[in-house]
C-alpha positions as CSV (number, residue, x, y, z in Angstrom):
1,M,2.2,-6.9,-31.8
2,K,-0.3,-9.1,-32.5
3,K,-1.1,-11.3,-29.7
4,V,-0.5,-15.1,-30.5
5,N,-3.0,-17.8,-29.5
6,Y,-1.3,-20.9,-27.7
7,K,-3.6,-23.2,-30.2
8,F,-1.0,-24.3,-32.7
9,K,-1.5,-26.3,-35.9
10,K,2.1,-28.1,-36.0
11,A,5.0,-28.2,-33.5
12,L,8.4,-29.3,-33.5
13,I,10.1,-30.2,-30.2
14,T,13.7,-31.0,-29.5
15,G,14.6,-33.0,-26.4
16,A,11.2,-34.6,-26.3
17,S,11.9,-37.9,-24.9
18,S,11.7,-36.7,-21.4
19,G,11.0,-33.9,-18.9
20,L,9.7,-30.7,-20.2
21,G,9.9,-31.6,-23.9
22,Q,7.9,-34.5,-23.1
23,E,5.4,-32.2,-20.8
24,Y,5.3,-29.7,-23.9
25,A,4.2,-33.0,-26.4
26,R,1.7,-33.8,-23.7
27,Q,0.1,-30.6,-23.3
28,L,0.0,-29.4,-27.2
29,A,-1.1,-32.8,-28.2
30,E,-4.1,-32.5,-25.6
31,T,-5.2,-29.1,-27.7
32,G,-5.3,-30.9,-31.3
33,T,-1.4,-29.8,-32.5
34,D,0.4,-31.8,-34.6
35,L,4.3,-32.8,-33.5
36,I,7.4,-33.5,-34.6
37,L,9.2,-34.9,-31.7
38,V,13.1,-34.8,-32.0
39,A,15.4,-36.6,-29.4
40,R,18.4,-39.1,-29.5
41,R,16.2,-42.3,-28.1
42,R,14.1,-43.6,-30.6
43,E,12.5,-45.9,-28.4
44,R,11.0,-43.2,-25.8
45,L,10.0,-41.3,-28.9
46,E,8.1,-44.1,-30.3
47,A,6.4,-44.9,-26.8
48,L,5.4,-41.2,-26.2
49,A,4.2,-41.1,-29.9
50,A,2.3,-43.8,-29.8
51,D,0.6,-42.9,-26.5
52,L,-0.3,-39.3,-27.7
53,S,-1.6,-40.4,-31.0
54,G,-3.7,-43.1,-29.2
55,R,-5.1,-40.6,-26.7
56,Y,-5.4,-37.2,-28.4
57,R,-5.7,-38.4,-32.4
58,V,-3.1,-36.0,-33.6
59,G,-0.7,-36.6,-36.3
60,I,2.8,-37.2,-34.6
61,E,6.2,-37.7,-36.4
62,V,9.3,-39.0,-34.6
63,F,12.4,-37.7,-35.7
64,P,15.7,-39.3,-33.9
65,A,18.8,-37.0,-33.5
66,D,21.7,-36.0,-31.9
67,L,21.6,-32.2,-32.0
68,S,25.6,-32.4,-30.9
69,A,26.5,-33.8,-34.4
70,D,26.6,-31.5,-37.6
71,E,25.1,-33.9,-39.7
72,D,21.7,-34.8,-37.7
73,L,21.5,-30.8,-36.9
74,N,21.1,-30.1,-40.5
75,R,18.7,-33.1,-41.1
76,V,16.4,-31.3,-38.5
77,A,16.9,-27.8,-40.1
78,G,16.0,-29.6,-43.4
79,K,13.0,-31.1,-41.8
80,I,11.8,-27.8,-40.5
81,V,12.5,-25.9,-43.9
82,Q,10.3,-28.8,-45.5
83,T,7.5,-28.1,-43.1
84,P,6.4,-24.6,-44.0
85,E,3.0,-24.9,-41.9
86,L,5.2,-25.4,-38.7
87,D,4.1,-22.4,-36.5
88,L,5.8,-23.3,-33.4
89,L,9.2,-24.8,-32.5
90,I,10.6,-25.2,-29.2
91,N,14.2,-25.6,-28.7
92,N,14.4,-27.5,-25.5
93,A,17.0,-30.2,-26.2
94,G,20.1,-29.7,-23.5
95,F,22.2,-31.2,-20.4
96,G,23.7,-30.1,-17.0
97,G,27.3,-30.1,-17.0
98,H,29.3,-32.6,-14.7
99,G,32.4,-30.9,-14.1
100,Q,34.7,-27.6,-14.0
101,F,35.8,-26.1,-17.6
102,H,39.3,-26.3,-16.6
103,L,39.1,-30.1,-16.0
104,D,37.2,-30.7,-19.0
105,E,39.3,-33.3,-21.2
106,K,36.0,-34.7,-22.7
107,G,34.9,-31.9,-25.1
108,E,32.0,-31.7,-22.8
109,A,32.1,-27.5,-23.3
110,E,31.9,-27.7,-26.9
111,Q,29.3,-30.2,-26.8
112,M,27.1,-27.7,-24.8
113,I,27.6,-25.0,-27.1
114,K,26.5,-27.0,-29.9
115,V,23.3,-28.4,-28.1
116,H,22.4,-25.0,-26.5
117,V,23.8,-22.5,-28.9
118,V,24.4,-23.6,-32.3
119,A,21.5,-26.0,-32.7
120,T,18.9,-23.0,-31.1
121,T,20.4,-20.9,-33.5
122,I,20.4,-23.1,-36.9
123,L,16.8,-24.4,-36.1
124,T,15.5,-20.9,-35.1
125,R,17.0,-19.5,-38.4
126,A,15.1,-22.4,-40.2
127,A,12.1,-21.9,-38.9
128,L,11.5,-18.0,-38.9
129,P,11.1,-17.3,-43.1
130,A,8.1,-19.4,-43.3
131,M,6.6,-18.2,-39.9
132,I,7.4,-14.5,-41.3
133,A,5.8,-15.2,-44.5
134,R,2.4,-16.0,-42.4
135,R,2.9,-13.4,-40.0
136,Q,2.1,-16.0,-37.5
137,G,4.3,-18.6,-35.5
138,A,6.4,-18.6,-32.1
139,I,9.6,-20.3,-30.9
140,I,10.5,-21.2,-27.2
141,N,13.9,-21.4,-26.4
142,V,14.0,-23.3,-22.9
143,A,16.9,-21.5,-20.8
144,S,17.2,-21.6,-16.9
145,V,17.2,-19.5,-13.8
146,A,20.9,-20.2,-14.3
147,A,20.9,-17.9,-17.1
148,F,21.4,-15.1,-14.6
149,S,23.7,-16.6,-12.1
150,P,27.3,-16.4,-11.7
151,L,27.2,-19.8,-9.6
152,S,25.9,-22.3,-11.8
153,G,28.7,-23.9,-13.5
154,T,30.7,-21.8,-16.3
155,M,29.4,-23.6,-19.5
156,Y,25.9,-24.2,-18.5
157,S,25.0,-20.6,-17.4
158,S,26.8,-18.8,-20.0
159,T,25.0,-21.0,-22.8
160,K,21.9,-20.3,-21.1
161,A,22.6,-16.9,-20.8
162,F,22.9,-16.9,-25.1
163,E,19.5,-18.6,-25.1
164,L,18.1,-15.8,-22.8
165,M,19.8,-12.7,-24.6
166,F,19.5,-14.5,-28.1
167,S,15.5,-14.3,-27.5
168,E,15.2,-10.8,-26.1
169,N,17.0,-9.4,-29.3
170,L,15.5,-11.6,-31.7
171,Q,12.0,-10.4,-30.5
172,T,13.1,-6.9,-30.7
173,E,14.2,-7.4,-34.2
174,L,11.0,-9.1,-35.1
175,Y,8.7,-6.5,-33.6
176,D,5.4,-6.1,-35.4
177,T,6.1,-9.2,-37.6
178,G,3.5,-11.1,-35.5
179,I,6.1,-13.8,-34.4
180,R,6.3,-14.3,-30.8
181,I,9.7,-15.4,-29.1
182,Q,10.1,-16.5,-25.4
183,A,12.8,-17.6,-23.2
184,L,11.4,-19.9,-20.6
185,C,13.8,-19.8,-17.5
186,P,12.6,-22.5,-14.9
187,G,14.4,-23.3,-11.7
188,L,14.2,-26.7,-10.0
189,T,12.2,-28.9,-12.0
190,H,10.7,-32.5,-11.5
191,T,12.0,-34.1,-14.5
192,E,15.1,-36.5,-15.0
193,F,17.5,-33.6,-15.6
194,H,19.4,-33.8,-12.5
195,E,19.4,-37.2,-12.3
196,R,21.2,-37.2,-15.6
197,A,23.8,-34.7,-14.5
198,G,24.9,-36.6,-11.5
199,L,23.1,-34.2,-9.2
200,N,21.6,-35.7,-6.1
201,L,19.2,-32.7,-4.7
202,S,17.0,-35.1,-2.5
203,A,17.9,-32.5,0.5
204,V,16.4,-29.5,-1.3
205,P,12.8,-28.7,0.1
206,E,10.3,-29.2,-1.8
207,L,9.1,-25.4,-1.9
208,F,11.9,-25.1,-4.4
209,W,10.6,-27.1,-7.0
210,M,7.8,-27.3,-9.6
211,S,6.6,-29.8,-11.6
212,A,6.9,-30.1,-15.3
213,E,3.5,-29.7,-15.8
214,Q,3.4,-26.3,-14.1
215,V,6.2,-24.8,-16.2
216,V,4.9,-25.7,-19.4
217,R,1.6,-24.5,-18.8
218,I,2.9,-21.2,-17.5
219,S,5.1,-21.3,-20.5
220,L,2.5,-21.8,-23.1
221,R,-0.1,-19.6,-21.4
222,A,2.6,-16.7,-21.7
223,L,2.4,-17.0,-25.4
224,R,-1.0,-14.9,-25.4
225,G,1.1,-11.8,-24.3
226,Y,4.1,-10.0,-25.0
227,K,6.8,-11.0,-22.2
228,V,9.9,-12.4,-23.6
229,I,11.5,-13.8,-20.3
230,I,9.3,-15.9,-18.7
231,V,10.4,-17.0,-15.1
232,P,7.8,-19.5,-13.7
233,G,6.6,-19.9,-9.9
234,S,7.3,-16.8,-7.3
235,I,10.8,-18.7,-5.7
236,N,12.1,-18.3,-9.4
237,K,11.3,-14.8,-9.6
238,I,12.6,-14.0,-6.0
239,I,15.6,-15.8,-7.1
240,T,16.4,-14.1,-10.1
241,F,15.2,-10.6,-8.7
242,F,18.4,-11.1,-6.0
243,L,20.2,-12.1,-9.0
244,R,19.8,-8.9,-11.1
245,C,18.9,-6.3,-8.9
246,P,21.7,-3.9,-8.5
247,W,22.0,-4.0,-4.6
248,T,22.4,-7.5,-4.1
249,F,24.6,-7.8,-7.6
250,N,28.0,-7.2,-6.4
251,L,27.3,-9.0,-2.8
252,I,26.1,-12.2,-5.1
253,H,29.3,-11.9,-7.1
254,R,31.6,-11.8,-4.3
255,A,30.0,-14.8,-2.6
256,S,30.3,-16.4,-5.7
257,R,34.4,-16.5,-5.1
258,Q,33.8,-18.7,-1.8
259,K,34.5,-22.2,-2.9
260,K,31.5,-23.6,-0.4
261,I,28.6,-21.2,-2.1
262,R,29.7,-22.2,-5.4
263,E,29.2,-25.9,-4.6
264,M,25.9,-25.3,-3.0
265,A,24.3,-23.1,-5.8
266,D,25.8,-25.4,-8.5
267,R,23.6,-28.4,-7.1
268,S,20.6,-26.1,-6.8
269,L,20.3,-23.7,-9.8
270,R,20.6,-26.3,-12.3
């Protein structure tokens, strides 16, 4: 399989108005990559675009959209199809759950499926034909350490597990096409994510946290290799090892039945 350089001509980033999406935009602009920034908050996108274009002199297009809305999702997919020079797609848009699945009366589960699963699928499919024709391009699906966990919320873990397995199987399907697929699985990262999910994690030691800058740099550098699943940071690697190891798998699943343990894990792994 052809190695991929992490310097790109044009990238589209969903969830670009904050957190990892914003950091991807900053690091890619620094390398001279033109950007299409997608998120719901137009004012945040415009402020980011003004800052980055002024500092790095790259072309930046703001594209406000809510990926849980079919019309907006189709607009973004159409934009991708109309941008054949796009050589990097980052499916980063997402959010954390606020409650238990059986108590969900507001349709949060369905919304999470639309943003994490349906949008990832549709936008990836829109991007691939032009990439395959050029035999060059990369797609990053931002999953989570929670993709490995039975303790991190029914819908959040399930949709992130989809992103992980979708990436693994798609890379197998696209073997020897020159296309690179990555599933990034960060753990606790200093962004707005937990605050927006209503989670207070101030008691979690700094040892367990990473910065957005660290996570994104690891992700982009990993595009030079062949590995699909990228787990940034030694602590996160240890966590995922125990979550997947056959010797500890059954123990963790038994522990997941304990209410207190589920509550602690739910606060720490999302």
